[in-house]
matplotlib code that plots the C-alpha trace (Angstrom):
import matplotlib.pyplot as plt

x = [78.4, 77.7, 78.8, 76.4, 73.6, 74.4, 74.6, 71.2, 69.8, 71.1, 69.6, 66.3, 66.1, 66.8, 63.9, 61.7, 62.3, 61.5, 58.2, 57.3, 57.8, 55.6, 53.0, 52.9, 52.4, 49.6, 48.0, 48.0, 46.6, 44.0, 43.0, 42.7, 40.6, 38.4, 37.9, 37.0, 34.6, 33.0, 32.5, 31.2, 28.7, 27.5, 27.2, 25.3, 22.9, 22.3, 21.6, 19.4, 17.4, 17.1, 16.1, 13.4, 12.0, 12.0, 10.3, 7.6, 7.1, 6.9, 4.4, 2.2, 2.5, 1.5, -1.6, -2.3, -1.8, -4.4, -6.9, -6.3, -6.5, -9.9, -11.0, -9.9, -11.8, -14.9, -14.7, -14.0, -17.1, -19.2, -17.9, -18.7, -22.3, -22.9, -24.5, -22.0, -18.9, -18.0, -17.0, -15.3, -13.1, -12.4, -11.4, -9.1, -7.4, -7.1, -5.4, -3.0, -2.1, -1.4, 0.6, 2.7, 4.0, 4.1, 6.7, 7.6, 6.0, 2.6, 3.1, 4.0, 1.1, -1.5, -2.7, -5.2, -8.9, -10.5, -11.3, -7.6, -6.5, -8.2, -9.0, -12.0, -13.4, -15.2, -18.5, -18.5, -18.2, -21.9, -22.1, -19.0, -20.4, -23.8, -22.3, -19.7, -21.5, -19.6, -17.3, -15.3, -14.0, -13.0, -9.4, -7.2, -4.5, -2.1, -3.1, -5.7, -2.9, -2.1, -5.8, -5.8, -2.7, -4.1, -7.4, -5.6, -3.6, -6.7, -8.6, -5.5, -5.4, -9.2, -9.2, -12.6, -14.0, -15.4, -13.0, -13.8, -10.8, -10.4, -7.4, -5.9, -5.2, -8.9, -10.8, -11.7, -13.5, -16.0, -15.4, -18.4, -19.3, -19.7, -19.8, -23.6, -23.2, -23.3, -20.6, -22.9, -25.5, -23.4, -19.9, -18.5, -17.8, -14.5, -13.1, -13.1, -11.2, -7.5, -5.8, -2.8, -2.9, -2.4, -5.7, -7.7, -9.4, -10.6, -11.9, -13.7, -15.2, -16.6, -17.4, -17.3, -21.0, -22.1, -22.6, -22.9, -25.8, -26.7, -30.3, -32.6, -34.5, -31.3, -30.4, -33.7, -33.4, -29.8, -30.4, -33.1, -31.1, -27.5, -28.0, -25.8, -26.5, -26.9, -26.6, -26.7, -24.3, -26.9, -27.0, -30.2, -29.9, -31.6, -30.4, -30.4, -33.1, -35.5, -35.1, -35.2, -33.8, -32.8, -34.0, -32.0, -28.7, -26.8, -23.0, -22.9, -24.0, -21.8, -19.4, -16.7, -16.9, -16.7, -13.9, -12.0, -12.3, -11.2, -8.2, -7.2, -7.4, -5.3, -2.7, -2.6, -2.3, 0.5, 2.3, 2.1, 3.3, 6.3, 7.0, 6.8, 9.2, 11.6, 11.2, 11.9, 15.0, 16.1, 15.4, 17.4, 20.3, 20.2, 20.1, 23.0, 24.9, 23.9, 25.3, 28.5, 28.8, 27.9, 30.7, 33.1, 31.9, 32.4, 35.9, 36.9, 35.6, 37.5, 40.6, 40.2, 39.7, 42.8, 44.8, 43.6, 44.4, 47.9, 48.3, 47.2, 49.7, 52.4, 51.5, 51.6, 55.0, 56.3, 55.0, 56.9, 60.0, 59.6, 59.4, 62.5, 64.3, 63.4, 64.6, 67.9, 68.2, 67.5, 70.1, 72.6, 72.0, 72.4, 75.6, 76.9, 76.0, 77.6, 80.7, 81.0, 80.5, 83.1, 85.5, 85.0, 85.5, 88.6, 90.0, 89.2, 90.8, 93.9, 94.1, 93.7, 96.2, 98.7, 98.2, 98.6, 101.8, 103.1, 102.2, 103.9, 107.1, 107.0, 106.6, 103.9, 104.1, 107.8, 107.4, 104.3, 103.9, 101.3, 99.2, 99.6, 98.8, 95.8, 94.7, 95.5, 93.3, 90.6, 91.1, 91.1, 87.8, 86.5, 87.7, 85.9, 82.8, 83.1, 83.5, 80.4, 78.6, 79.8, 78.5, 75.2, 75.1, 75.9, 73.1, 70.8, 72.0, 71.3, 67.8, 67.3, 68.5, 66.1, 63.3, 64.4, 64.2, 60.7, 59.6, 61.0, 59.1, 56.0, 56.7, 56.9, 53.4, 52.2, 53.5, 51.7, 48.5, 49.2, 49.5, 46.3, 44.6, 46.0, 44.4, 41.2, 41.3, 41.8, 38.8, 36.8, 38.0, 36.8, 33.5, 33.3, 33.9, 31.2, 28.9, 29.7, 28.7, 25.6, 24.8, 25.3, 23.0, 20.5, 20.8, 20.1, 17.2, 15.9, 16.1, 14.3, 11.7, 11.3, 10.9, 8.3, 6.5, 6.5, 5.3, 2.7, 1.6, 1.4, -0.6, -2.9, -3.4, -4.0, -6.4, -8.3, -8.3, -9.4, -12.1, -13.4, -13.1, -14.9, -17.7, -17.9, -17.8, -20.4, -22.7, -22.1, -22.6, -25.9, -27.0, -25.9, -27.6, -30.8, -30.4, -29.5, -32.6, -34.7, -33.0, -33.5, -37.2, -37.4, -35.3, -37.7, -40.7, -39.0, -38.2, -41.7, -43.0, -40.4, -41.5, -45.2, -44.3, -42.2, -45.0, -47.5, -45.0, -44.8, -48.6, -49.0, -46.4, -48.2, -51.5, -49.8, -48.6, -52.0, -53.7, -51.1, -51.8, -55.5, -54.9, -52.8, -55.5, -58.1, -56.2, -55.3, -57.7, -58.7, -57.1, -60.5, -61.8, -58.6, -59.0, -62.7, -62.2, -58.7, -59.9, -62.7, -62.7, -62.4, -66.0, -67.4, -65.5, -66.8, -70.3, -69.8, -68.3, -71.4, -73.8, -71.8, -71.8, -75.6, -76.0, -73.6, -75.6, -78.3, -75.6, -74.5, -75.7, -73.6, -70.1, -68.0, -64.9, -66.4, -64.5, -61.2, -61.9, -62.8, -59.5, -57.6, -59.3, -58.8, -55.1, -55.0, -56.8, -54.4, -51.5, -52.9, -53.7, -50.1, -48.8, -51.0, -49.7, -46.1, -46.9, -48.5, -45.4, -43.2, -45.5, -45.2, -41.4, -41.1, -43.3, -41.2, -38.1, -39.6, -40.5, -37.0, -35.4, -37.8, -36.8, -33.1, -33.6, -35.3, -32.6, -29.9, -31.5, -32.1, -28.5, -27.3, -29.6, -28.2, -24.6, -25.4, -27.2, -24.2, -21.6, -23.6, -23.7, -20.0, -19.0, -21.2, -19.9, -16.4, -17.2, -19.1, -17.6, -20.5, -23.0, -25.4, -26.9, -29.5, -30.9, -34.6, -36.8, -39.9, -43.3, -43.7, -46.1, -45.5, -45.6, -44.3, -41.3, -38.1, -38.9, -42.3, -40.9, -38.3, -40.9, -43.2, -40.5, -40.5, -37.2, -34.6, -34.4, -31.8, -32.1, -29.0, -27.9, -24.8, -24.5, -25.5, -28.0, -30.0, -33.0, -32.7, -33.4, -34.4, -32.5, -34.9, -34.1, -30.3, -28.2, -26.1, -22.9, -24.7, -26.3, -22.9, -21.6, -24.6, -24.1, -20.5, -21.3, -23.8, -21.3, -18.6, -21.0, -21.8, -18.1, -17.6, -20.4, -19.5, -16.1, -15.6, -12.2, -12.0, -14.1, -14.0, -15.1, -15.4, -15.0, -17.0, -15.4, -16.4, -19.4, -17.8, -16.2, -12.6, -13.5, -15.7, -13.1, -10.4, -12.8, -13.7, -10.0, -9.2, -12.0, -11.1, -7.4, -8.4, -10.3, -7.8, -6.1, -9.1, -9.9, -8.4, -9.9, -9.5, -10.7, -10.6, -10.3, -9.3, -8.9, -5.6, -7.1, -7.6, -4.0, -2.4, -3.8, -3.2, -0.6, 0.0, -1.0, -1.6, -2.2, -4.3, -2.7, -4.1, -1.4, -1.5, -5.3, -5.3, -5.4, -2.4, -2.2, 1.2, 2.4, 3.3, 4.5, 2.4, 4.1, 3.5, -0.1, -0.6, 0.9, -1.5, -4.5, -3.3, -3.0, -6.5, -7.9, -6.2, -7.6, -11.1]
y = [-56.3, -57.1, -53.6, -52.1, -54.1, -52.9, -49.2, -49.6, -51.2, -48.4, -45.8, -47.6, -47.7, -43.9, -43.3, -45.7, -43.7, -40.4, -42.0, -43.2, -39.7, -38.3, -41.0, -40.1, -36.4, -37.2, -39.5, -36.5, -34.1, -36.7, -37.1, -33.3, -33.1, -35.9, -34.2, -30.9, -32.7, -34.3, -30.9, -29.4, -32.3, -31.8, -28.1, -28.7, -31.1, -28.4, -25.7, -28.1, -28.7, -25.0, -24.4, -27.1, -25.6, -22.1, -23.3, -25.1, -22.0, -19.8, -22.2, -21.9, -18.1, -18.2, -20.2, -17.7, -14.8, -16.3, -16.7, -13.1, -11.8, -13.6, -12.1, -8.7, -9.0, -10.1, -7.2, -4.7, -6.0, -5.8, -2.3, -1.2, -2.5, 0.2, 3.3, 6.0, 3.9, 2.8, 6.3, 7.1, 4.0, 4.8, 8.3, 7.1, 4.7, 7.5, 9.8, 7.0, 6.5, 10.2, 10.4, 7.4, 9.5, 12.9, 14.9, 14.3, 17.7, 16.4, 13.1, 14.8, 17.2, 14.4, 12.9, 10.4, 10.2, 11.3, 7.7, 6.9, 9.6, 8.6, 5.6, 4.8, 2.1, -0.7, -0.1, 3.5, 2.6, 2.9, 6.3, 7.6, 6.3, 7.9, 11.2, 11.7, 10.0, 10.5, 13.0, 10.0, 9.6, 13.2, 13.7, 15.6, 17.8, 20.3, 23.3, 24.2, 24.6, 20.9, 20.1, 22.2, 20.6, 17.1, 18.0, 19.4, 16.2, 14.1, 16.0, 15.9, 12.1, 11.8, 9.5, 8.4, 8.9, 11.4, 13.9, 16.0, 17.8, 19.3, 21.7, 22.2, 25.8, 26.5, 24.5, 26.7, 24.6, 26.2, 25.8, 24.3, 24.6, 21.2, 22.6, 22.0, 18.3, 15.8, 13.2, 10.5, 11.0, 12.1, 13.0, 14.7, 12.0, 13.8, 13.0, 9.2, 9.6, 9.1, 11.5, 13.7, 17.3, 18.7, 17.2, 18.8, 21.3, 18.5, 16.4, 19.4, 20.3, 16.7, 15.6, 18.7, 19.4, 15.8, 14.3, 10.6, 10.0, 7.1, 6.9, 8.5, 10.4, 12.1, 12.7, 14.5, 16.6, 17.6, 18.4, 20.9, 22.5, 22.5, 23.3, 20.3, 17.2, 14.0, 10.4, 7.1, 4.2, 2.4, 5.2, 6.9, 10.7, 13.8, 17.0, 20.5, 21.4, 18.8, 16.1, 12.5, 9.5, 6.0, 2.4, -0.8, -0.2, -3.4, -3.3, -5.4, -2.2, 0.2, 2.1, 2.6, -1.0, -2.5, 0.0, -0.9, -4.6, -4.0, -2.0, -4.7, -7.3, -5.1, -4.7, -8.4, -9.1, -6.6, -8.1, -11.6, -10.3, -8.7, -11.9, -13.9, -11.4, -11.8, -15.6, -15.6, -13.4, -15.9, -18.8, -17.0, -16.4, -20.1, -21.3, -19.1, -20.4, -23.9, -23.3, -22.1, -25.1, -27.4, -25.8, -26.3, -30.0, -30.4, -28.8, -31.0, -34.1, -33.2, -32.4, -35.7, -37.6, -35.9, -36.8, -40.4, -40.5, -39.2, -41.5, -44.4, -43.5, -43.2, -46.5, -48.1, -46.5, -47.7, -51.1, -51.1, -49.8, -52.6, -55.1, -53.7, -53.6, -57.2, -58.2, -56.4, -58.1, -61.5, -60.8, -59.6, -62.8, -64.9, -63.1, -63.7, -67.4, -67.7, -65.8, -68.1, -71.2, -69.9, -69.2, -72.7, -74.3, -72.2, -73.4, -77.0, -76.7, -75.0, -77.9, -80.5, -78.7, -78.6, -82.4, -83.1, -81.1, -83.0, -86.3, -85.2, -84.6, -87.9, -91.4, -92.4, -96.2, -96.4, -94.9, -96.7, -100.2, -102.7, -101.8, -98.1, -98.7, -100.7, -97.8, -95.3, -97.2, -97.2, -93.4, -92.8, -94.6, -92.6, -89.4, -90.4, -91.3, -87.9, -86.1, -87.9, -87.0, -83.4, -83.2, -84.6, -82.1, -79.3, -80.5, -80.6, -77.1, -75.8, -77.4, -75.7, -72.4, -72.7, -73.5, -70.6, -68.3, -69.7, -69.1, -65.6, -64.9, -66.3, -64.0, -61.0, -62.0, -62.4, -58.9, -57.5, -59.2, -57.7, -54.2, -54.7, -55.8, -52.7, -50.6, -52.5, -51.8, -48.1, -48.2, -50.0, -47.3, -44.6, -46.3, -46.5, -42.7, -42.2, -44.5, -42.5, -39.3, -40.9, -42.2, -38.7, -37.3, -40.1, -39.3, -35.6, -36.5, -38.9, -36.2, -33.8, -36.5, -37.1, -33.4, -33.2, -36.2, -34.7, -31.4, -33.3, -35.1, -31.7, -30.2, -33.2, -32.9, -29.2, -29.9, -32.4, -29.9, -27.0, -29.2, -30.0, -26.3, -25.3, -27.8, -26.4, -22.8, -23.6, -25.0, -21.9, -19.7, -21.5, -21.0, -17.4, -16.8, -18.2, -16.0, -13.1, -13.6, -13.7, -10.6, -8.9, -9.7, -8.4, -5.4, -4.8, -5.0, -2.8, -0.3, -0.3, 0.0, 2.8, 4.6, 4.4, 5.7, 8.4, 9.4, 9.4, 11.6, 14.0, 14.0, 14.8, 17.5, 19.0, 18.8, 20.5, 23.3, 23.7, 23.8, 26.2, 28.4, 28.3, 29.0, 32.0, 33.2, 33.3, 36.0, 36.4, 35.5, 38.2, 37.9, 38.1, 35.1, 33.2, 34.0, 33.0, 29.6, 28.9, 26.7, 25.1, 21.4, 20.0, 18.7, 22.0, 23.8, 21.3, 21.9, 25.6, 25.3, 23.3, 26.0, 28.7, 26.7, 26.3, 30.0, 30.6, 28.4, 31.2, 33.3, 30.8, 33.0, 35.9, 36.4, 36.4, 37.3, 40.3, 42.9, 41.1, 40.6, 44.3, 45.3, 42.8, 43.9, 47.5, 47.0, 44.9, 47.6, 50.3, 48.1, 47.4, 51.1, 52.0, 49.3, 50.5, 54.0, 52.7, 50.6, 53.6, 55.6, 52.8, 52.6, 56.3, 56.2, 53.1, 54.7, 57.8, 55.7, 53.9, 57.1, 58.4, 55.2, 55.2, 58.8, 57.9, 54.8, 56.8, 59.5, 56.9, 55.0, 58.3, 59.3, 55.9, 56.2, 59.6, 58.3, 55.3, 57.4, 59.7, 56.9, 54.9, 58.0, 58.6, 54.9, 54.4, 57.5, 56.2, 52.8, 54.3, 57.4, 59.9, 57.6, 58.4, 56.3, 56.8, 54.9, 55.4, 54.4, 52.4, 52.4, 56.1, 58.6, 62.0, 65.0, 63.3, 64.5, 62.5, 61.2, 60.0, 58.5, 56.6, 55.4, 54.2, 52.8, 49.0, 48.7, 50.2, 50.3, 51.7, 53.8, 54.2, 55.7, 54.4, 57.7, 61.2, 61.4, 58.2, 58.1, 56.5, 52.7, 50.4, 47.2, 44.9, 46.8, 46.2, 43.5, 40.9, 43.0, 46.2, 44.4, 43.3, 46.9, 48.1, 45.3, 46.2, 49.9, 49.0, 46.8, 49.4, 52.1, 50.0, 49.5, 53.2, 53.5, 50.4, 48.9, 45.2, 43.6, 41.9, 41.2, 38.1, 38.6, 35.6, 36.5, 39.7, 41.0, 37.9, 39.6, 43.1, 44.7, 46.1, 49.6, 48.5, 45.9, 48.7, 50.9, 48.2, 47.4, 51.0, 51.5, 48.3, 49.4, 52.8, 51.3, 48.6, 50.8, 50.4, 46.7, 43.6, 42.6, 39.0, 38.5, 35.6, 36.5, 35.3, 38.9, 40.8, 44.2, 43.0, 41.6, 45.0, 46.6, 43.6, 43.6, 39.9, 37.1, 33.4, 30.6, 27.5, 24.4, 21.0, 18.4, 14.8, 14.8, 17.7, 21.5, 23.5, 27.2, 28.7, 32.3, 33.6, 36.9, 39.2, 38.3, 34.6, 35.3, 37.4, 34.5, 32.1, 34.4, 34.9, 31.1, 30.7, 33.3, 31.5, 28.1, 29.6]
z = [-10.0, -6.4, -5.4, -8.0, -6.5, -3.1, -4.2, -5.9, -2.8, -0.6, -3.0, -3.0, 0.8, 0.9, -1.6, 0.3, 3.5, 1.7, 0.4, 3.8, 5.3, 2.5, 3.1, 6.8, 6.0, 3.5, 6.1, 8.6, 6.1, 5.2, 8.8, 9.2, 6.0, 7.2, 10.6, 8.8, 6.6, 9.6, 11.2, 8.0, 7.6, 11.2, 10.6, 7.3, 9.1, 11.8, 9.2, 7.2, 10.4, 11.2, 7.5, 7.7, 11.0, 9.6, 6.4, 8.3, 10.5, 7.4, 5.8, 8.9, 8.8, 5.1, 6.0, 8.7, 6.3, 3.9, 6.8, 7.9, 4.3, 4.0, 7.3, 6.2, 2.9, 4.8, 7.2, 4.4, 2.5, 5.7, 6.3, 2.8, 3.2, 5.8, 4.2, 3.4, 4.1, 0.6, -0.7, 2.6, 2.3, -1.4, -0.4, 2.3, -0.2, -2.7, -0.1, 0.9, -2.8, -3.2, 0.0, -1.1, -4.0, -2.3, -0.4, 3.2, 4.1, 2.9, 4.7, 7.9, 7.6, 7.3, 10.6, 9.3, 10.0, 13.2, 14.2, 13.9, 16.4, 19.6, 21.7, 23.9, 26.2, 24.3, 26.2, 24.8, 21.2, 20.5, 22.2, 20.3, 17.0, 17.4, 18.6, 15.9, 13.0, 9.7, 11.3, 12.5, 9.0, 8.3, 7.5, 9.9, 8.4, 9.8, 7.7, 5.1, 2.6, 2.9, 2.4, -0.7, -2.2, -1.5, -3.1, -6.1, -6.5, -6.0, -8.7, -11.0, -10.8, -10.9, -7.9, -6.4, -2.9, -0.5, 1.2, 4.2, 5.8, 9.3, 9.3, 12.7, 12.0, 11.1, 13.8, 16.7, 19.2, 21.6, 25.3, 27.2, 30.9, 32.6, 36.1, 36.5, 35.5, 38.4, 37.8, 39.3, 36.6, 33.5, 32.3, 29.2, 26.5, 25.7, 29.1, 28.4, 25.1, 24.8, 22.3, 21.8, 23.2, 19.7, 18.6, 21.5, 19.2, 16.9, 19.7, 21.3, 17.9, 17.5, 21.0, 23.2, 23.2, 24.2, 27.7, 28.4, 30.8, 33.0, 31.7, 29.2, 31.9, 33.0, 29.3, 28.7, 31.9, 31.3, 27.6, 28.7, 31.5, 30.2, 26.4, 25.7, 23.7, 25.8, 25.0, 26.8, 26.5, 24.4, 21.8, 22.8, 22.2, 23.5, 21.7, 23.2, 20.7, 22.2, 19.4, 20.8, 19.0, 20.0, 20.1, 19.8, 18.0, 16.8, 17.2, 14.0, 12.1, 14.1, 11.8, 14.5, 15.8, 12.3, 11.3, 14.5, 13.7, 10.1, 11.2, 13.8, 11.0, 8.7, 11.5, 12.2, 8.5, 8.1, 11.2, 9.7, 6.3, 8.1, 10.0, 6.7, 5.0, 8.0, 7.8, 4.1, 4.7, 7.4, 5.0, 2.3, 4.7, 5.9, 2.3, 1.5, 4.5, 3.6, 0.1, 1.6, 3.9, 1.1, -0.9, 2.0, 2.2, -1.5, -1.3, 1.6, -0.1, -3.3, -1.2, 0.7, -2.6, -4.0, -0.9, -1.1, -4.8, -4.1, -1.2, -3.3, -6.0, -3.3, -1.8, -5.3, -5.9, -2.5, -3.3, -6.6, -4.8, -2.2, -5.0, -6.7, -3.3, -2.7, -6.1, -5.5, -2.1, -3.7, -6.4, -3.8, -1.8, -4.9, -5.7, -2.2, -2.3, -5.7, -4.5, -1.3, -3.5, -5.8, -2.9, -1.5, -4.9, -5.3, -1.9, -2.8, -6.1, -4.6, -2.0, -4.7, -6.9, -3.9, -3.3, -7.0, -7.0, -4.0, -5.5, -8.6, -6.6, -4.5, -5.7, -3.4, -4.0, -3.2, 0.1, 1.3, 2.8, 1.7, 4.6, 3.9, 0.3, 1.3, 3.5, 0.8, -1.6, 1.0, 1.6, -2.2, -2.4, 0.6, -1.1, -4.2, -2.1, -0.3, -3.5, -4.9, -1.7, -1.9, -5.4, -4.3, -1.4, -3.8, -6.1, -3.0, -2.0, -5.5, -5.3, -1.8, -3.2, -6.1, -3.6, -1.5, -4.5, -5.3, -1.8, -1.8, -5.0, -3.4, -0.4, -2.7, -4.1, -0.5, 0.4, -2.6, -1.4, 2.0, 0.5, -1.5, 1.7, 3.4, 0.6, 1.0, 4.7, 4.0, 1.7, 4.3, 6.8, 4.4, 4.0, 7.8, 7.9, 5.3, 7.2, 10.4, 8.6, 7.3, 10.8, 12.2, 9.5, 10.3, 14.0, 13.2, 11.0, 13.7, 16.3, 14.0, 13.3, 17.0, 17.6, 14.8, 16.2, 19.6, 18.2, 16.2, 19.3, 21.2, 18.3, 18.2, 22.0, 21.7, 18.8, 20.9, 23.8, 21.6, 20.0, 23.5, 24.4, 21.2, 21.9, 25.4, 24.2, 21.5, 24.1, 26.2, 23.2, 22.4, 26.0, 25.9, 22.6, 24.0, 27.0, 24.8, 22.7, 25.8, 27.1, 23.8, 23.9, 27.5, 26.4, 23.6, 25.9, 28.4, 25.6, 24.4, 28.0, 28.5, 25.4, 26.4, 29.9, 28.3, 25.9, 28.8, 30.8, 27.9, 27.6, 31.3, 31.1, 28.1, 30.1, 33.1, 30.8, 29.3, 32.7, 34.0, 31.0, 31.6, 35.3, 34.4, 31.9, 34.7, 36.5, 40.1, 43.0, 45.4, 48.9, 50.6, 48.7, 49.6, 53.3, 53.2, 51.6, 52.9, 55.7, 53.7, 52.9, 49.4, 49.5, 50.7, 47.9, 45.4, 46.4, 46.3, 42.8, 41.6, 42.9, 41.2, 37.9, 38.1, 38.5, 35.6, 33.3, 33.2, 31.4, 28.8, 25.9, 27.1, 25.6, 28.8, 26.8, 25.0, 27.0, 26.5, 22.8, 22.5, 24.0, 21.9, 18.7, 19.5, 19.9, 16.8, 14.8, 16.0, 15.1, 11.6, 11.0, 11.9, 9.6, 6.8, 7.1, 7.0, 3.9, 2.1, 2.8, 1.5, -1.6, -2.3, -1.9, -4.2, -6.9, -6.8, -7.2, -10.1, -11.8, -11.3, -12.6, -15.7, -16.4, -16.1, -18.2, -21.0, -20.8, -21.0, -23.9, -25.7, -25.1, -26.4, -29.4, -30.3, -29.9, -32.0, -34.7, -34.9, -35.0, -37.6, -39.8, -39.5, -40.0, -43.0, -44.6, -44.0, -45.5, -48.5, -50.0, -50.6, -49.0, -46.2, -43.5, -40.7, -37.8, -37.3, -34.3, -35.3, -33.5, -32.9, -34.5, -36.1, -33.8, -30.7, -28.7, -28.7, -25.2, -26.3, -29.4, -27.3, -24.9, -27.6, -29.8, -30.6, -32.6, -35.0, -38.8, -41.2, -44.3, -46.4, -49.7, -51.4, -53.5, -52.7, -55.5, -54.8, -52.5, -49.1, -49.1, -46.4, -45.5, -47.5, -50.7, -50.5, -52.1, -50.1, -50.3, -49.3, -46.3, -45.2, -45.4, -43.3, -40.7, -40.4, -40.0, -37.3, -35.4, -35.6, -34.4, -31.4, -30.8, -30.5, -28.0, -25.9, -26.9, -26.5, -25.8, -29.2, -32.4, -34.6, -38.3, -40.5, -44.1, -43.8, -47.1, -49.1, -50.8, -51.1, -54.0, -54.0, -52.9, -50.0, -48.9, -48.8, -46.8, -44.4, -43.9, -43.3, -40.7, -38.8, -38.8, -37.5, -34.6, -33.8, -31.2, -28.8, -29.4, -31.0, -34.4, -35.7, -39.2, -41.7, -45.4, -48.8, -50.1, -50.3, -49.2, -45.6, -45.4, -46.2, -43.1, -40.8, -38.1, -38.1, -40.4, -39.7, -42.2, -41.6, -43.2, -43.7, -43.0, -41.9, -41.8, -39.3, -39.4, -38.3, -37.6, -38.6, -38.4, -41.9, -43.3, -45.4, -48.7, -48.0, -47.0, -50.2, -52.3, -50.6, -51.3, -54.9, -55.4, -54.0, -56.4, -59.3, -58.3, -57.9]

ax = plt.figure().add_subplot(projection="3d")
ax.plot(x, y, z, "-o")
ax.set_aspect("equal")
plt.show()
């Protein structure tokens, strides 16, 4: 049994050693998982910080986007309040909508509006705006074919707006000569514009005829001498035709300035929207990365928890095995003690047995003296005492063994407590790790909070600085606005003064022209008179002039211009007589032409009447067997020639006879069916004279009898080779001569036209006759 205990103890120690090795491996893996978890937590905290910063930046951009959108709406509204700009903007939006769905060829062939294709200095905005006007918003395309396709698509979609196109292949700009322009006083406005070489023709067409002048006086002078339009930087214009315009022009109402501001706002808004989209993409990427890292953290936490669970189970198993091992050691020890005790008892018993055997062999009393007996008695008593002491010691040893066993049991409980404390220590260590992770996250959050606080302090300082700057700028703006108002008043006064001076200048120039005209009308001065009065003073000449004027007063009643007037009137009379002769010749020629045209007209009308008379007679006889029909001119008198009758005629009438023996009857004497026959005969007679492409008859045979219906059908069929006849009928006679038949059906609350055969058409007509 002792050997079995030793074998079990040896096996338990081997299993214990294997469990310890497994525990050490699990502890290494747990440490690796804990390190990886710590790294993932730090990475997660860093990504969360970046995500927070990016989200805050995106929120700021969203607020900026709203502000820019509001600014864009305000600028668009302001631009639309300018006369003529609302339909232009609507047209541009419509074209952008069409191009968004069009082919790449159309998109490449559209260059935008004129204003989008050049740049100019800010100080020239007013001059450019006033020069180009609404041409700034014409649409530049590569060819006129592209313009036509765009217009077709715009009309197809019924899109609103105004569309003016400038095809590059059709614009032929005129070349202007600027050689006489002094660069100190003026320059061509086209030279200050920045544009692509391909658009040179467009720019020359819009701006080539305009010069920018330093002042209005220079503009007026150059407009007269160079045949070019001139303009100042303030927008005052002087055209080559002598038209002046100008005055104060506010930049707030400038089409180009407002459009430029609007386009700038649109560009900023688009840039911010693009940054927001990039920021949202970055946020999405960071969120995705954060999700992956969170998944890694969760996996590491689960792996760490699994390792800790396995380690806990392994520790509990080792603890159980330690308890079993200690129980086996205790049992082995007890067995060893019991075996030693049994061996000792065996030896004692063998010694006792040997003594007893010797005593049995020898008579002890016969061999001992009294003294020896006495000693032997004493020894026997001592032996008994020793035995009793030995028994007591054995009982004490048993008690100590039992106490030892109890202490060993207590030690097992203490070891269990120690193992539990080790587990608690590991839990505390795990909690320390979690606290370390939380502390790291707290440090990261603290750093982020410190950065945000620093950023907030910087923003607050900037806000205070900006507020102070705004107050300063507002003060400067108020001062400048006051100065600007004063300058505007001064400018208005100067403009009014300038206009007065300019008007006075024009008045003086007109006076000079009139005086020059009068001086030229007086004629030349004789050279002798010039030599006589050349050295005379102005006072002497004045006195001489006064004396001459006094002498001339005697001849006030005499017409001093009679000779000139006589010459003038004589020339005018000759001119008028010549013109009268020309007019009389023209009159004679025109009257002759009128007579010729009247004669040709009468001849043509008479010829047409004869043809119509002949055709009516033939057609009527074809429609009415044995009948006769005539067309008669009304309004003439007996005895006149045909030409006179035609000239005096006021209309046509018919006389017919439906049988050869009856008298001729007028139209008023006929029945409804007979009138229909006459009308058909008249129409078909006209058709022979002047054929039409097609004829449409609506139930012309409704009031006719069978014979007349057959005749009408036959005549129409005979003339169908020269024209197309479309007739509606409910009679079978017309169907037999028709080339194609169509039926009108009423289905589903709507009429439908269906091609049918003759048999089906006759059945339809026959059913209709039965119903009627």
